[in-house]
KEKE-3310 file (N, C-alpha, C; in steps of 0.2 Angstrom, whole numbers, plus 5000, padded with zeros to 4 digits):
npx = (4883:4881:4881:4891:4893:4901:4896:4902:4905:4909:4915:4911:4919:4910:4903:4895:4889:4893:4890:4898:4903:4909:4915:4923:4941:4956:4966:4960:4946:4939:4923:4917:4905:4887:4872:4861:4860:4861:4869:4866:4853:4857:4862:4852:4846:4844:4849:4861:4867:4875:4885:4890:4897:4904:4913:4920:4925:4939:4943:4944:4930:4924:4912:4900:4887:4882:4879:4863:4858:4852:4859:4868:4868:4851:4847:4856:4861:4870:4871:4881:4892:4905:4905:4902:4915:4923:4916:4921:4934:4935:4930:4941:4951:4950:4952:4965:4974:4987:4987:4974:4963:4953:4935:4923:4908:4894:4891:4900:4912:4918:4919:4929:4940:4943:4947:4957:4966:4971:4975:4986:4996:4987:4980:4979:4973:4964:4946:4933:4916:4904:4904:4906:4912:4907:4893:4874:4869:4882:4884:4876:4871:4860:4846:4837:4842:4847:4834:4830:4838:4835:4822:4822:4825:4813:4805:4810:4810:4794:4790:4797:4798:4786:4771:4765:4764:4769:4778:4788:4792:4798:4810:4816:4818:4828:4840:4842:4835:4834:4832:4824:4807:4806:4820:4816:4806:4813:4823:4813:4809:4821:4823:4811:4818:4831:4832:4824:4811:4814:4828:4834:4833:4839:4852:4854:4852:4863:4874:4873:4879:4893:4908:4923:4931:4942:4952:4954:4965:4974:4977:4988:4988:4985:4972:4958:4943:4925:4910:4895:4887:4875:4870:4858:4858:4868:4878:4887:4896:4902:4910:4917:4925:4931:4942:4949:4954:4962:4977:4983:4975:4965:4951:4936:4922:4907:4892:4877:4863:4860:4862:4867:4876:4870:4871:4866:4868:4879:4889:4892:4898:4911:4914:4920:4929:4940:4942:4948:4958:4965:4968:4979:4972:4968:4974:4968:4964:4955:4939:4932:4919:4917:4928:4925:4913:4915:4918:4920:4931:4927:4915:4921:4926:4915:4908:4917:4917:4905:4903:4912:4901:4894:4883:4871:4871:4884:4893:4890:4895:4908:4914:4908:4897:4880:4867:4856:4865:4873:4864:4860:4870:4874:4862:4866:4878:4872:4866:4876:4882:4874:4865:4852:4851:4857:4864:4868:4876:4886:4889:4896:4907:4913:4916:4916:4906:4896:4877:4863:4849:4839:4843)
npy = (5064:5073:5067:5072:5078:5082:5088:5084:5088:5079:5077:5067:5057:5057:5069:5068:5071:5069:5063:5064:5062:5064:5060:5061:5060:5056:5041:5036:5028:5023:5020:5010:5011:5004:4997:5004:5019:5034:5049:5059:5055:5043:5046:5048:5035:5021:5008:5012:5024:5016:5012:5023:5029:5020:5018:5031:5035:5031:5036:5045:5043:5041:5040:5038:5043:5033:5035:5040:5038:5042:5058:5060:5063:5060:5058:5051:5044:5033:5020:5009:4996:5002:5014:5017:5013:5023:5033:5029:5032:5046:5050:5046:5052:5064:5062:5069:5061:5053:5038:5026:5015:5004:5000:4987:4984:4971:4972:4981:4976:4972:4982:4988:4980:4980:4994:4993:4984:4993:5004:5000:5008:5017:5011:5004:4994:4983:4979:4967:4965:4953:4951:4950:4941:4937:4939:4938:4933:4927:4919:4908:4892:4883:4883:4887:4893:4904:4911:4913:4924:4932:4934:4942:4954:4961:4958:4970:4980:4982:4982:4989:5002:5002:5005:4993:4980:4968:4968:4975:4969:4958:4963:4968:4957:4951:4958:4961:4951:4950:4960:4975:4979:4994:4995:4989:4996:5008:5003:5001:5013:5018:5013:5022:5033:5032:5029:5027:5015:5010:5012:5007:4993:4992:4995:4984:4973:4976:4974:4960:4954:4957:4952:4947:4939:4931:4939:4944:4936:4943:4952:4961:4965:4968:4960:4957:4947:4946:4937:4932:4919:4915:4923:4932:4938:4938:4923:4913:4905:4914:4922:4914:4910:4921:4924:4913:4914:4928:4927:4926:4932:4935:4926:4929:4921:4926:4923:4925:4930:4940:4953:4966:4970:4970:4981:4976:4963:4948:4946:4959:4965:4955:4958:4973:4972:4961:4970:4980:4974:4968:4983:4987:4995:4992:4992:5004:5020:5021:5025:5041:5045:5030:5032:5043:5037:5032:5018:5003:4992:4978:4981:4987:4975:4968:4975:4974:4961:4962:4970:4962:4954:4944:4933:4937:4925:4918:4927:4925:4914:4914:4923:4917:4919:4921:4922:4931:4941:4947:4953:4961:4969:4973:4982:4991:4999:5003:5013:5021:5025:5031:5026:5017:5003:4988:4989:5000:5002:4994:5001:5012:5009:5003:5016:5027:5036:5046:5043:5049:5046:5033:5025)
npz = (5068:5051:5037:5023:5007:4990:4975:4958:4941:4926:4910:4898:4883:4872:4877:4885:4899:4916:4933:4947:4965:4979:4996:5012:5018:5014:5006:4991:4985:4972:4965:4953:4941:4945:4943:4948:4955:4962:4966:4975:4979:4988:4998:5007:5008:5016:5015:5006:5012:5025:5018:5012:5023:5031:5019:5017:5029:5032:5020:5004:4996:4981:4969:4954:4945:4933:4914:4909:4920:4938:4942:4931:4913:4906:4893:4882:4868:4866:4877:4877:4883:4879:4882:4894:4899:4893:4900:4912:4912:4911:4922:4931:4926:4932:4946:4954:4963:4960:4962:4966:4975:4969:4966:4963:4962:4958:4941:4941:4944:4932:4924:4932:4931:4917:4917:4926:4918:4908:4913:4924:4933:4939:4949:4965:4974:4969:4973:4973:4975:4976:4960:4943:4930:4919:4909:4910:4897:4892:4899:4899:4896:4895:4884:4892:4902:4894:4891:4905:4905:4895:4898:4910:4906:4899:4909:4916:4908:4906:4918:4928:4940:4944:4952:4955:4967:4965:4954:4959:4971:4966:4958:4969:4979:4972:4974:4986:4997:5010:5016:5027:5027:5024:5020:5008:5004:5000:4991:4981:4978:4973:4961:4952:4954:4948:4935:4918:4913:4901:4898:4907:4906:4894:4897:4906:4897:4891:4899:4901:4891:4893:4895:4902:4907:4901:4900:4913:4919:4917:4925:4938:4949:4966:4973:4980:4981:4986:4988:4991:4997:4994:4984:4977:4964:4958:4954:4965:4960:4950:4957:4962:4949:4947:4956:4953:4942:4942:4945:4961:4968:4984:4992:4998:5005:5008:5020:5015:5008:5002:4989:4989:5001:5019:5033:5046:5044:5046:5037:5031:5042:5042:5027:5028:5039:5032:5021:5027:5032:5021:5013:5023:5035:5045:5057:5066:5073:5085:5084:5089:5093:5097:5108:5117:5123:5135:5137:5145:5147:5146:5139:5127:5123:5118:5110:5100:5097:5091:5080:5073:5068:5075:5084:5097:5105:5100:5105:5118:5121:5118:5130:5141:5145:5152:5138:5141:5149:5141:5132:5140:5143:5131:5127:5138:5132:5120:5126:5129:5118:5112:5101:5094:5087:5081:5070:5069:5079:5074:5063:5068:5075:5065:5057:5064:5062:5071:5074:5077:5077:5070:5055)
capx = (4883:4877:4887:4890:4898:4902:4893:4904:4902:4916:4913:4913:4921:4908:4901:4890:4890:4893:4890:4905:4902:4916:4915:4927:4946:4961:4967:4954:4941:4934:4919:4915:4896:4883:4866:4857:4864:4860:4872:4863:4848:4859:4863:4846:4844:4845:4854:4868:4872:4880:4892:4895:4899:4911:4920:4922:4927:4946:4946:4939:4925:4922:4907:4898:4881:4883:4876:4856:4856:4854:4862:4872:4864:4849:4845:4860:4861:4874:4871:4884:4897:4911:4902:4902:4923:4926:4913:4924:4940:4933:4929:4947:4956:4947:4955:4971:4980:4992:4984:4968:4959:4947:4929:4918:4902:4891:4892:4905:4918:4918:4922:4936:4944:4945:4952:4964:4970:4971:4979:4988:4998:4983:4976:4985:4971:4957:4941:4925:4911:4897:4905:4905:4916:4903:4887:4870:4868:4887:4888:4869:4873:4855:4841:4832:4845:4847:4827:4830:4840:4829:4813:4822:4826:4807:4802:4812:4806:4787:4789:4802:4799:4779:4769:4761:4768:4770:4786:4793:4794:4803:4817:4818:4821:4834:4845:4841:4830:4835:4831:4817:4800:4808:4824:4813:4802:4818:4825:4807:4808:4827:4820:4809:4821:4838:4832:4817:4810:4819:4835:4835:4831:4844:4857:4854:4853:4873:4877:4872:4885:4898:4913:4930:4935:4951:4957:4957:4969:4981:4979:4995:4986:4984:4966:4952:4935:4924:4903:4888:4886:4866:4868:4850:4858:4874:4878:4892:4902:4904:4915:4925:4929:4935:4946:4952:4956:4967:4983:4987:4969:4962:4946:4931:4916:4900:4886:4872:4859:4860:4868:4870:4875:4867:4874:4865:4869:4885:4891:4893:4905:4917:4917:4923:4935:4942:4944:4953:4965:4967:4970:4982:4971:4964:4977:4967:4964:4947:4934:4930:4913:4918:4931:4919:4906:4916:4914:4925:4936:4925:4910:4923:4926:4908:4907:4923:4912:4898:4906:4913:4897:4894:4876:4871:4871:4890:4896:4889:4898:4916:4913:4906:4892:4873:4863:4853:4868:4875:4858:4857:4876:4871:4858:4871:4882:4869:4862:4882:4884:4867:4861:4844:4849:4864:4868:4870:4883:4893:4894:4899:4912:4918:4918:4916:4900:4890:4870:4858:4844:4840:4845)
capy = (5068:5072:5065:5077:5077:5086:5084:5088:5084:5079:5076:5061:5057:5058:5075:5066:5074:5063:5067:5062:5064:5062:5060:5058:5061:5050:5037:5038:5023:5026:5013:5009:5012:5000:4999:5008:5023:5042:5050:5064:5050:5038:5050:5046:5027:5016:5003:5014:5028:5016:5011:5030:5031:5014:5019:5037:5035:5032:5036:5049:5039:5043:5035:5043:5039:5029:5038:5037:5037:5048:5066:5061:5065:5056:5058:5048:5040:5027:5017:5003:4995:5003:5021:5016:5014:5030:5037:5029:5034:5053:5051:5044:5057:5070:5061:5070:5057:5046:5029:5023:5010:5003:4995:4985:4980:4967:4972:4987:4973:4970:4990:4990:4975:4981:4999:4991:4981:4998:5009:4998:5012:5021:5007:5003:4990:4981:4976:4966:4961:4952:4953:4945:4942:4934:4941:4933:4928:4925:4912:4904:4886:4880:4887:4888:4900:4910:4912:4916:4933:4939:4938:4946:4961:4962:4960:4977:4985:4983:4983:4993:5008:5003:5004:4987:4978:4961:4969:4978:4963:4954:4967:4969:4952:4948:4962:4962:4946:4949:4967:4974:4982:5000:4995:4987:5000:5012:5000:5002:5021:5020:5012:5027:5039:5029:5028:5025:5006:5009:5015:5000:4988:4993:4994:4977:4968:4977:4971:4953:4952:4956:4946:4948:4932:4927:4945:4946:4934:4947:4957:4961:4972:4966:4960:4955:4947:4943:4935:4930:4912:4914:4928:4929:4942:4935:4916:4914:4902:4918:4925:4910:4909:4927:4922:4907:4920:4931:4925:4928:4935:4934:4928:4927:4918:4929:4919:4930:4929:4948:4954:4971:4969:4976:4983:4973:4954:4947:4947:4964:4967:4951:4960:4979:4969:4959:4977:4985:4971:4971:4990:4989:5002:4988:4995:5010:5023:5020:5030:5046:5042:5026:5035:5048:5035:5030:5011:5000:4988:4973:4984:4987:4969:4964:4979:4971:4955:4963:4972:4956:4950:4938:4938:4936:4917:4917:4929:4923:4907:4916:4926:4911:4923:4920:4927:4937:4944:4949:4956:4967:4972:4978:4988:4997:4999:5006:5019:5025:5027:5036:5023:5013:4996:4984:4989:5008:5001:4991:5005:5016:5005:5003:5021:5032:5040:5047:5043:5051:5043:5028:5026)
capz = (5063:5047:5029:5017:5000:4985:4968:4952:4933:4922:4903:4895:4877:4867:4878:4890:4907:4922:4939:4953:4971:4983:5003:5015:5017:5013:5001:4987:4983:4967:4964:4947:4940:4944:4938:4952:4957:4960:4970:4978:4983:4991:5005:5013:5009:5023:5009:5002:5016:5028:5015:5010:5031:5032:5016:5019:5037:5032:5014:5002:4992:4976:4965:4950:4942:4925:4910:4909:4927:4942:4940:4924:4908:4906:4888:4878:4862:4866:4882:4877:4888:4877:4883:4901:4899:4893:4907:4920:4912:4911:4930:4933:4924:4937:4952:4955:4966:4955:4960:4969:4977:4964:4968:4958:4964:4953:4935:4941:4944:4923:4922:4936:4930:4912:4920:4929:4913:4904:4918:4929:4935:4942:4953:4969:4976:4965:4975:4968:4978:4971:4954:4938:4923:4911:4909:4910:4891:4891:4905:4899:4894:4891:4881:4898:4907:4890:4889:4908:4906:4891:4900:4914:4903:4897:4914:4918:4901:4908:4926:4930:4945:4943:4959:4956:4972:4963:4951:4965:4975:4961:4958:4977:4981:4969:4976:4995:5000:5016:5018:5030:5024:5024:5015:5000:5000:4998:4983:4976:4975:4970:4954:4951:4953:4945:4927:4916:4913:4895:4900:4914:4901:4889:4901:4907:4890:4887:4904:4900:4886:4897:4896:4906:4912:4900:4901:4920:4920:4914:4931:4942:4954:4973:4972:4986:4979:4990:4984:4995:4994:4992:4981:4972:4958:4953:4956:4969:4956:4946:4960:4961:4943:4945:4959:4948:4935:4945:4949:4969:4973:4991:4990:5004:5004:5012:5021:5013:5001:4998:4982:4992:5008:5024:5039:5050:5044:5049:5033:5033:5048:5037:5021:5031:5042:5026:5016:5031:5033:5013:5012:5029:5038:5052:5064:5067:5081:5090:5083:5092:5096:5104:5113:5120:5125:5140:5137:5151:5142:5146:5135:5121:5120:5119:5104:5095:5093:5088:5074:5069:5065:5079:5086:5106:5107:5098:5110:5126:5120:5117:5135:5144:5149:5146:5133:5144:5152:5133:5129:5145:5142:5125:5129:5140:5127:5115:5128:5129:5112:5109:5095:5093:5084:5082:5064:5070:5083:5069:5057:5072:5077:5060:5053:5070:5062:5075:5073:5085:5075:5065:5047)
cpx = (4883:4883:4886:4897:4898:4901:4897:4902:4907:4912:4914:4915:4918:4901:4894:4892:4889:4894:4894:4902:4908:4914:4921:4935:4950:4963:4960:4952:4937:4930:4916:4908:4895:4877:4861:4860:4861:4863:4870:4857:4851:4859:4858:4845:4848:4849:4861:4871:4876:4886:4895:4897:4904:4915:4923:4925:4936:4949:4941:4936:4921:4917:4903:4891:4883:4877:4868:4851:4856:4856:4865:4867:4860:4846:4853:4858:4863:4875:4877:4890:4904:4910:4906:4911:4925:4921:4918:4932:4941:4933:4936:4951:4954:4950:4961:4977:4982:4988:4979:4966:4953:4941:4924:4914:4897:4895:4899:4914:4922:4923:4928:4940:4947:4948:4958:4970:4974:4975:4982:4992:4994:4979:4981:4981:4967:4952:4936:4922:4904:4898:4906:4910:4911:4896:4881:4869:4876:4888:4881:4873:4868:4851:4836:4837:4846:4840:4826:4831:4837:4823:4814:4822:4819:4805:4803:4809:4797:4787:4793:4799:4790:4778:4767:4768:4772:4779:4788:4798:4798:4809:4819:4822:4827:4841:4845:4836:4828:4832:4825:4812:4804:4814:4820:4809:4807:4821:4818:4808:4815:4825:4817:4813:4829:4837:4824:4818:4816:4825:4836:4834:4836:4850:4858:4855:4861:4876:4876:4877:4891:4904:4921:4933:4941:4954:4959:4961:4974:4982:4984:4992:4984:4975:4961:4945:4931:4913:4900:4887:4879:4865:4863:4850:4862:4876:4886:4898:4905:4910:4920:4929:4933:4939:4951:4957:4962:4972:4983:4979:4966:4953:4942:4925:4911:4895:4881:4868:4858:4864:4871:4869:4874:4869:4873:4866:4878:4891:4896:4899:4911:4919:4922:4929:4940:4946:4948:4960:4969:4970:4976:4979:4967:4967:4976:4965:4955:4944:4931:4925:4914:4923:4928:4914:4907:4916:4919:4926:4932:4919:4915:4923:4920:4907:4912:4918:4907:4898:4909:4908:4893:4886:4877:4875:4880:4895:4897:4894:4908:4917:4914:4901:4885:4872:4859:4858:4871:4872:4859:4864:4876:4868:4861:4874:4880:4868:4869:4882:4878:4864:4855:4845:4856:4868:4870:4877:4888:4895:4897:4906:4917:4920:4918:4911:4895:4883:4868:4851:4843:4840:4838)
cpy = (5068:5072:5070:5075:5083:5085:5089:5085:5085:5076:5069:5061:5059:5065:5074:5069:5068:5065:5063:5065:5061:5065:5059:5061:5056:5046:5038:5031:5024:5018:5016:5010:5004:5004:5004:5012:5032:5045:5055:5059:5047:5040:5049:5040:5024:5009:5007:5020:5024:5012:5017:5030:5027:5016:5025:5039:5035:5034:5043:5044:5042:5040:5042:5038:5037:5036:5034:5037:5042:5054:5067:5063:5058:5053:5056:5044:5032:5024:5010:5003:5000:5011:5022:5016:5020:5034:5037:5031:5041:5054:5050:5049:5063:5069:5064:5067:5053:5040:5032:5018:5010:4998:4994:4983:4977:4969:4979:4983:4972:4976:4990:4984:4977:4990:4997:4988:4990:5003:5006:5002:5016:5017:5003:4996:4987:4974:4974:4961:4960:4953:4948:4946:4941:4936:4937:4930:4925:4917:4908:4898:4881:4884:4890:4895:4905:4915:4917:4925:4936:4939:4942:4953:4963:4963:4968:4981:4987:4984:4986:5000:5009:5002:4998:4983:4970:4962:4972:4973:4959:4957:4967:4964:4948:4953:4961:4958:4948:4956:4968:4978:4989:5000:4992:4991:5007:5009:5001:5009:5022:5018:5018:5033:5038:5030:5025:5017:5005:5008:5008:4994:4986:4991:4985:4973:4970:4972:4963:4949:4953:4949:4947:4944:4931:4934:4947:4941:4938:4952:4955:4964:4967:4964:4958:4954:4944:4943:4931:4924:4910:4919:4926:4933:4938:4929:4916:4909:4908:4921:4921:4910:4915:4927:4916:4911:4923:4931:4929:4932:4932:4932:4926:4927:4922:4925:4924:4929:4936:4950:4962:4970:4975:4978:4980:4965:4955:4949:4952:4965:4961:4954:4967:4976:4967:4966:4979:4982:4972:4977:4992:4994:4996:4990:5002:5013:5023:5025:5034:5045:5037:5028:5038:5044:5033:5022:5006:4995:4981:4973:4984:4980:4966:4968:4977:4965:4956:4966:4967:4951:4944:4939:4935:4931:4914:4921:4927:4916:4909:4919:4922:4915:4920:4924:4932:4942:4947:4955:4961:4973:4979:4984:4993:5002:5002:5013:5023:5028:5031:5032:5017:5005:4994:4987:4997:5008:4999:4997:5012:5014:5002:5009:5025:5035:5041:5048:5045:5049:5038:5029:5026)
cpz = (5056:5041:5024:5012:4996:4981:4963:4946:4930:4914:4900:4887:4873:4871:4883:4897:4913:4929:4944:4959:4975:4992:5008:5013:5017:5007:4997:4986:4978:4965:4956:4946:4941:4942:4942:4956:4956:4967:4975:4983:4988:4998:5010:5013:5013:5020:5009:5008:5022:5026:5013:5017:5033:5027:5017:5025:5037:5026:5011:4997:4986:4972:4960:4948:4934:4920:4909:4915:4932:4940:4934:4919:4905:4898:4883:4873:4863:4873:4883:4882:4886:4880:4890:4902:4899:4898:4912:4919:4912:4919:4934:4932:4929:4942:4950:4959:4961:4955:4966:4969:4971:4965:4964:4961:4958:4945:4936:4940:4936:4922:4926:4933:4922:4913:4923:4924:4909:4908:4924:4934:4940:4947:4958:4972:4971:4971:4973:4972:4973:4963:4948:4933:4916:4913:4908:4903:4891:4894:4905:4896:4891:4889:4888:4902:4901:4891:4897:4909:4902:4895:4906:4912:4901:4903:4917:4913:4903:4915:4930:4935:4944:4951:4961:4962:4969:4957:4955:4968:4972:4963:4967:4978:4979:4971:4985:4997:5007:5020:5023:5026:5024:5019:5008:4999:4997:4991:4978:4973:4973:4961:4950:4949:4949:4939:4925:4916:4906:4895:4905:4909:4896:4892:4903:4902:4888:4893:4904:4895:4888:4897:4895:4908:4909:4902:4908:4923:4920:4921:4935:4948:4962:4973:4979:4982:4985:4987:4990:4990:4993:4989:4977:4965:4953:4956:4959:4966:4952:4951:4961:4956:4943:4949:4957:4944:4937:4949:4957:4972:4979:4988:4996:5002:5011:5013:5021:5008:4997:4991:4985:5000:5012:5029:5045:5049:5045:5044:5031:5037:5044:5033:5024:5035:5037:5022:5019:5032:5028:5012:5017:5033:5044:5058:5065:5073:5082:5087:5088:5096:5100:5110:5119:5125:5132:5143:5142:5146:5142:5140:5128:5119:5116:5110:5099:5092:5088:5080:5069:5066:5071:5082:5094:5108:5106:5104:5118:5126:5122:5126:5141:5149:5146:5143:5135:5148:5147:5131:5133:5144:5135:5124:5133:5136:5120:5117:5128:5125:5107:5103:5099:5090:5085:5076:5064:5072:5079:5066:5062:5074:5072:5058:5060:5068:5067:5072:5079:5083:5070:5058:5043)
residu = (UNK:UNK:UNK:UNK:UNK:UNK:UNK:UNK:UNK:UNK:UNK:UNK:UNK:UNK:UNK:UNK:UNK:UNK:UNK:UNK:UNK:UNK:UNK:UNK:UNK:UNK:UNK:UNK:UNK:UNK:UNK:UNK:UNK:UNK:UNK:UNK:UNK:UNK:UNK:UNK:UNK:UNK:UNK:UNK:UNK:UNK:UNK:UNK:UNK:UNK:UNK:UNK:UNK:UNK:UNK:UNK:UNK:UNK:UNK:UNK:UNK:UNK:UNK:UNK:UNK:UNK:UNK:UNK:UNK:UNK:UNK:UNK:UNK:UNK:UNK:UNK:UNK:UNK:UNK:UNK:UNK:UNK:UNK:UNK:UNK:UNK:UNK:UNK:UNK:UNK:UNK:UNK:UNK:UNK:UNK:UNK:UNK:UNK:UNK:UNK:UNK:UNK:UNK:UNK:UNK:UNK:UNK:UNK:UNK:UNK:UNK:UNK:UNK:UNK:UNK:UNK:UNK:UNK:UNK:UNK:UNK:UNK:UNK:UNK:UNK:UNK:UNK:UNK:UNK:UNK:UNK:UNK:UNK:UNK:UNK:UNK:UNK:UNK:UNK:UNK:UNK:UNK:UNK:UNK:UNK:UNK:UNK:UNK:UNK:UNK:UNK:UNK:UNK:UNK:UNK:UNK:UNK:UNK:UNK:UNK:UNK:UNK:UNK:UNK:UNK:UNK:UNK:UNK:UNK:UNK:UNK:UNK:UNK:UNK:UNK:UNK:UNK:UNK:UNK:UNK:UNK:UNK:UNK:UNK:UNK:UNK:UNK:UNK:UNK:UNK:UNK:UNK:UNK:UNK:UNK:UNK:UNK:UNK:UNK:UNK:UNK:UNK:UNK:UNK:UNK:UNK:UNK:UNK:UNK:UNK:UNK:UNK:UNK:UNK:UNK:UNK:UNK:UNK:UNK:UNK:UNK:UNK:UNK:UNK:UNK:UNK:UNK:UNK:UNK:UNK:UNK:UNK:UNK:UNK:UNK:UNK:UNK:UNK:UNK:UNK:UNK:UNK:UNK:UNK:UNK:UNK:UNK:UNK:UNK:UNK:UNK:UNK:UNK:UNK:UNK:UNK:UNK:UNK:UNK:UNK:UNK:UNK:UNK:UNK:UNK:UNK:UNK:UNK:UNK:UNK:UNK:UNK:UNK:UNK:UNK:UNK:UNK:UNK:UNK:UNK:UNK:UNK:UNK:UNK:UNK:UNK:UNK:UNK:UNK:UNK:UNK:UNK:UNK:UNK:UNK:UNK:UNK:UNK:UNK:UNK:UNK:UNK:UNK:UNK:UNK:UNK:UNK:UNK:UNK:UNK:UNK:UNK:UNK:UNK:UNK:UNK:UNK:UNK:UNK:UNK:UNK:UNK:UNK:UNK:UNK:UNK:UNK:UNK:UNK:UNK:UNK:UNK:UNK:UNK:UNK:UNK:UNK:UNK:UNK:UNK:UNK:UNK:UNK:UNK:UNK:UNK:UNK:UNK:UNK:UNK:UNK:UNK:UNK:UNK:UNK:UNK:UNK:UNK:UNK)
# end
């Protein structure tokens, strides 16, 4: 089934046009802006499309391009964090529902924390994934760490969006080191269509100055924090610091090296399951595509293990079967579901989105 969305524009305080996309129905999840975003291009991305499918399956998923990026105004003088706050306020004001779930990925976590403190009456749940309260320059404790942060900005300024594979591989491996060649190619292409090198460098410099760790302690909203233990972009310790700062926050350690979780890794299923439980959406009707596939009870159980991120060996141990038997049963399940890969089956099991071809 083709994923569809609607795109509208809202006006920020200084007149900048901000592109806002919405897909799905149900309780609203608003994603705070992050660095790499293009709300139209994301639909075809093997990296972001699974996120849209999963988060819009039982909710209305709203996201927007930050100023200078994607479909939002590209030529703006003010790229400060304060302007990003104003943009988010404008997007939130366009949401008619009185309350929504606020999702912050990476630096979007700091934006989400600040908004939740300014408007606690609008936020029902706060979700932070691979987020941080302190940017690279702020958390630097040595001259070498400060030089590393500054060098990354200069590297972006000279290498962003270039066809040189050395530059492309460097950036890609910071975000999705365990991605497939296709996902790596799309990530490189995303740099070219998202923002210019100068804008990307300026935004990164500003983000490195973020510091909301102290004010995060004032959050009194139900909060879920998840962080990849091998995150190549944001240190795992930064997620731990946020969890320690926000009273009552639930913290989930994800076994992954990816900054952006990919649908075929176990951490993806773990996060989606934790999110559903946190939002009280874990007791849901079985997706229509699964019901109509005619799976036996044994096959449904096996698919549930797959959706939880277990590999064939772990599933075999749970069920007391051989790895070969599990592999053969999975082939039958994939055939009944009309999918061609484990990742497609996971997305379908979690979201109910039907797919007829590979992402």
